[in-house]
C-alpha positions as CSV (number, residue, x, y, z in Angstrom):
1,M,-66.9,-141.3,-81.7
2,S,-65.9,-143.1,-84.9
3,K,-62.6,-145.1,-85.3
4,K,-61.9,-142.9,-87.7
5,I,-62.6,-139.7,-85.9
6,E,-60.6,-141.5,-83.1
7,A,-57.5,-142.5,-85.0
8,L,-57.5,-138.7,-86.4
9,E,-58.0,-137.8,-82.7
10,E,-54.8,-140.0,-81.5
11,V,-52.7,-138.1,-84.6
12,K,-53.7,-134.9,-83.4
13,R,-52.2,-135.7,-79.9
14,N,-49.1,-137.6,-81.3
15,Y,-48.4,-134.5,-83.0
16,V,-49.1,-132.3,-79.7
17,R,-46.5,-134.5,-77.8
18,M,-43.6,-133.7,-80.2
19,A,-43.8,-130.4,-80.8
20,L,-44.5,-129.5,-76.8
21,E,-41.2,-132.4,-76.3
22,S,-39.3,-130.8,-79.0
23,G,-39.9,-126.9,-78.5
24,N,-39.6,-126.5,-82.6
25,Y,-43.5,-126.1,-83.0
26,S,-42.5,-124.8,-87.0
27,S,-40.6,-127.6,-87.4
28,I,-43.1,-130.3,-86.7
29,S,-46.2,-128.7,-88.0
30,R,-44.2,-128.6,-91.5
31,N,-43.5,-132.3,-91.3
32,A,-47.0,-132.7,-90.1
33,G,-48.3,-130.9,-93.6
34,I,-50.1,-128.4,-91.7
35,S,-50.1,-124.6,-91.1
36,R,-48.9,-123.9,-87.3
37,S,-51.4,-122.3,-86.1
38,T,-53.2,-125.5,-86.8
39,L,-51.0,-127.1,-84.2
40,T,-51.2,-124.4,-82.1
41,R,-55.0,-124.9,-82.0
42,W,-54.6,-128.5,-81.5
43,I,-51.8,-127.1,-78.1
44,K,-54.6,-125.2,-76.7
45,E,-57.2,-128.0,-77.4
46,Y,-54.6,-131.0,-75.8
47,E,-52.1,-130.0,-74.1
48,D,-53.5,-131.1,-70.8
49,E,-54.0,-134.3,-71.5
50,V,-50.4,-134.5,-73.3
51,R,-49.2,-133.4,-70.7
52,D,-50.4,-135.4,-68.5
53,Q,-49.5,-138.5,-70.4
54,M,-45.9,-137.1,-70.2
55,E,-45.4,-137.1,-66.9
56,D,-46.7,-140.7,-66.7
57,P,-43.3,-142.3,-65.6
58,A,-44.2,-145.3,-68.0
59,S,-44.6,-143.3,-70.9
60,A,-41.2,-141.2,-70.3
61,I,-38.7,-140.7,-73.2
62,L,-35.3,-141.7,-71.1
63,S,-33.6,-142.1,-68.1
64,T,-31.6,-139.6,-67.0
65,E,-28.6,-142.2,-67.6
66,P,-29.9,-143.7,-70.7
67,S,-27.7,-147.2,-71.6
68,R,-27.0,-147.5,-74.7
69,E,-29.4,-150.6,-75.0
70,E,-31.9,-148.4,-73.8
71,L,-31.2,-145.3,-76.2
72,K,-31.4,-148.5,-79.1
73,A,-34.6,-149.6,-78.2
74,K,-36.1,-146.5,-77.7
75,Y,-34.9,-145.3,-81.0
76,E,-36.3,-148.7,-83.1
77,Q,-39.9,-147.7,-81.3
78,A,-39.2,-144.2,-82.1
79,M,-38.7,-145.2,-86.2
80,K,-42.2,-148.3,-85.4
81,L,-44.6,-145.2,-84.5
82,L,-43.0,-142.8,-87.5
83,G,-43.8,-145.5,-89.8
84,E,-47.2,-145.9,-88.5
85,K,-47.8,-142.3,-88.1
86,E,-46.8,-141.5,-91.9
87,L,-49.1,-144.2,-92.7
88,E,-52.0,-143.1,-90.9
89,V,-51.1,-138.8,-92.1
90,A,-50.8,-140.8,-95.6
91,M,-54.0,-142.4,-95.7
92,L,-56.6,-138.9,-94.1
93,R,-54.7,-137.3,-97.0
94,N,-56.2,-139.7,-99.2
95,L,-59.2,-139.8,-97.7
96,L,-59.6,-135.5,-97.2
97,K,-58.7,-135.7,-101.1
98,K,-61.5,-138.5,-102.0
99,N,-64.2,-136.0,-99.5
100,Q,-63.1,-132.8,-101.6
101,Y,-64.6,-134.3,-104.6
102,R,-67.8,-135.7,-103.4
103,P,-70.9,-133.7,-104.6
């Protein structure tokens, strides 16, 4: 599989995880710039894999009683990931635009 396809698959899995964790599919799909039906299709495709990752203690979002430092670290990590994902989405949109104009 090419690097571009792997990156796209990872983006999809991340949106699936956000949707499963929040339970708010409409908001996640709107923020991702995709239709809810597209997100639902991704969930069907990646749900088992993503749920397995979510159950891994190393990828846990927070402990049952997080400290202020843990919350701050998770916030900083989330902001970094959000910035990376926004960049990935922008790059993917640009690629799609370029591919639309090819004969």
